[in-house]
N, C-alpha and C positions, 0 to 999 in steps of 0.2 A: 436729241432727235431720235425718234423711233422709226425704224425701217421695216416695212412689211412687204412681203412678196406673196401675191395671191396667185394660186395655181389651179387650173382646171384639171380634173382627173384625166387619166388616159382613156383610150377608146374602149368601147364595149361592142358586143354584137348588135345591141339595140341602136347604138349610134349609127352603125353602118347600115342598118335596115331603115333608118329614118324614124324610129319609134321614140315617142316621148317617154322619158324614164321617170321623172318626178321622184316620188318616194319609193318607187319599186327598187328593190335591192339587187341590182344587176352587177355581176363581177366584171372585172377587166377581161378583155380577150388577150391573146398572146401579144398582139401588136401594142396594146395598151400597157402591158408589163414592160415591153422593150422601150416604149416612149418614156415611161417613168424612170427607167434605168438611165437612159440618155440624159434626162433632165437632172437626175441625181449626180451624174458625172459632171455635168456643166456646173452645178452649184457647189461641187466638192472643193473647189479652190477658194471658197469664201467662208468666213466665219458666221455661222448661224447659231442662235441661242436656243430657239424653240421651234417645234413644228406642231401645228394644230390641224385637225381634220374633221370633216363632217363624219357623222356616225354611219353613213351609208358605205357599203362594201367597196364600191369602185373608188371612192375617195380614200378610204382607209388603206386599201391595197397600194394605191399610188403613194400615199404618205409613208407607208412602211418601207417601200423600196427606196425612196428618197432619204428617209431617216437612216437606213442602213448604210447608204453611200456616204452620208455626212457624219456617221458615227454618233448620231443623236440617240440616246438610250431609249426614249419613249415618245410616242405620239399621243398628244392630248386630244381626246375626242370632245366635240361640242355639237349638240343637236341643232344649235342655232345656225351652224354652217351648212345644214342640209339643204337639198334642192327644194325649189318651190314645188309644192304638192300639185299634181296634175289631175286629181279626181278621176272622173270617168274617162278622160282622154289618155291616161297612162297606158302604155303598151300599144298605142295606135299610131299610124302614120297620118300625115296630112290628108292623103287621098282617102283613107278610111274615115277620117273625121268628116270630111265633106260628104262622103257617101252616106254616112249615118245621120248627121245632124244638119247638113246643108252648108252653103258657103258662109253663112253668118254664125257658124258654131262658136266663134270667139265672143260673141255677144250673149251667149246662153250661159245659164248657171249649170255648169257640169261638175261642180264640186271642186273647182280649182282654187288653190290658196290665193287669196287676194294679194295684190302687190304691196299694199300697206302692211300686211302681216310679214311678208318676206323682208321688206326694208326695215320694219320695226325690230325684228329679231337680229338682223344683220347689224344695225346701228347699236343695239344693246350689247352685242358681242364686242364690237369695236371699242365701245366706251370702256367696257370691263378690261379688255386687252390693254388699252392705253393706261388705265389706272394701275393695273397690276404689273405691267412690263415696260414702263417708260424707259426709253433709251436703248432698248434691245433690238436685235435683228430677228424677225419672226417670219416663218413660212406658214401660210394657210392653204390647205387643199380643200377645194369645194367644187361647185357645179356651175355650169354655164349660165343658166337663167338667174341663179342666186347672185353670181358675180356681177353680171350686167346690171341687175337692179341695185345692188349695193354701190357699184361705181357711179351709177346715175345719181344716187343720193349724195355720195361723198364728193363727187366732181361734176356738178351740174353743167359745167361748160362743155363737158365731153358728150352730153346727151344728144342724140340717142347712142348709147354704147353698142357697137356692132357685136355680132356673135363671137363668142370666145372659142378659140381652137383648143383641141385636146392637148394637155400638158403645156398650154401657154403659160407664160409668167408675166405678171403685171406688177411692177415695183412702185410702191407708194412710200412717201416720207411724210411724217407728221411733225411739223415744227411751227412754232409761233401760232399755235391753235389753228393751223391750216394744213390741208392735205395737198400734196403735189405728186403728180404722176411722172416718173422719170423713164419708164419703159412700159409699153402697152402691148399685151396679147402676143408676145414674142415666142416664136418656136424655132429659133435659129439652131437649137440643138438637134432638130429633126432633119435639117438640110444636109 
């Protein structure tokens, strides 16, 4: 049985301002660093084999803090774990999008990465991960929209997946060719 814990990165200043980040490379804020430290401490009592991260700074910083707490020597970066690209809406708030493009902005072609692309790279990553690391316990650090779309594909019964909280952990098991979710969007380490 392969066990995977999917983690959303810690908070950033753009999270707090309600700005869509997408591919923009925004660092963690101080609270985000503290959230990652608390999650690392929570996970430190468990044996983890590997930690993978998106290539984007906020995920890499989160993964580095966790890896240090778990005494995992290196974080493996993979661009397929990156956030869904936001195109022209990156760096904007919902209010700004409505003001600029109107209430129907979601129906417009604003250069956003299509969901099929996000899910396709996510499923490709997961297939490679299972092939190369069968039976291991693996941490993945990624992004809210990416995680939601991936979980919708892996666990269709959970659809629609709600928004992921910063440094939330979602535990999945892959056995008998099926995915099972044993913990979802948990942030008990922050309470």
